[in-house]
N, C-alpha and C positions, 0 to 999 in steps of 0.2 A: 504494500500500500504506500509505503514511503517513496518507493521508486516511481510510482505513478504520479505522485505529487511533485516530485522534482522534475520530471520530464514534461509535465503539463504547463510549465511556465511559458509565457509568451516570449517570442523572440524579440531581441532588442530592435527597436525601430530606428531608422536613420534619422539623424537630427539635421534639420534644415538651417539651423542657425550657423552663422559664420564663426570660426574659431576666435577665441579671445586673443587680443594682441599681447605680445610679450611686453611686460611692464618692467621698466627699469626703476628699481626702488631707490637708487642713489641719485635722485633728481631733486631740484629745488622745491617743487610743489610738495613732495613727500616730507622734506626737511621742514618747510614752513608750517605744514599742517601739524607735524609732530611738536614743534616748538610752541605754536599757538595753543594747541590742545593741552600741552603740559602746563603752560602758564595759566590758562583759564581754569583747568582742573585743580592745579595747586592753590590758586586763589580761592576757588569755591570751597575746597577742603579746609583752607585756613579760616575762611569766614564761618563755615559751619562749626568748627571747633571754638571759635571766638564767641559765637552766638550761644552755644551751649555752655559756656563758662569754663571750658577746659584751659585754664591758664597754666602754663608751664614754662619750660625753657624755650626761649625764642630763637636760639642759635640754629637749630636744624631748619626752622622755617626761613630764617634769613639766608642761610646757605642755599636752600632750595630756590628761593626767589632770585638770588644772585645769579645762579647758574642758568635758570630758565629765562631770566631777563637778558643775559648775554646771548643766549641762543636766539631769542626772539629779536633782539637788537640787530644781530647779523642779518637775519631775514628781512627785517624792515629796511635796513640800509641797502640791501641788494635791490629790493623793490623800488626804493627811492632813486637809486642810481639808474636802474633800467627805465623808470618813468622819465627822468630828466633826459636820458639819451633818446627816448622816444619823442619827446617834445623838441629835441634839437638844442637844448640848453647847453649840454656838454657833449663832447665827441670823444670816442675812445682813442687812447693814445696808440700810435703804431708800435708794433713790436720791434725791438732792436734786433739787428742781425746777430747771430751767434758767432763768436770768435773762433 
């Protein structure tokens, strides 16, 4: 009886959807989403602890916010530079020839 149940399974149908593209995880959008999500999540967690009255050592929170602020700052700076280049305010410097 068990053999009949395993052989009665329907065959796999062909999928008409196109294959998913290869995603490069080491890109700026992934980095920026990670740093922004980490900053917002860390801030929300800090506020939740503050509202509930859990006052303790502030050093871990300060270190966390410092690291996340640096990561987010690098992302915002890159967005700003790319925006200024798009508007034509600044131009990229040409690369120096290698010696």
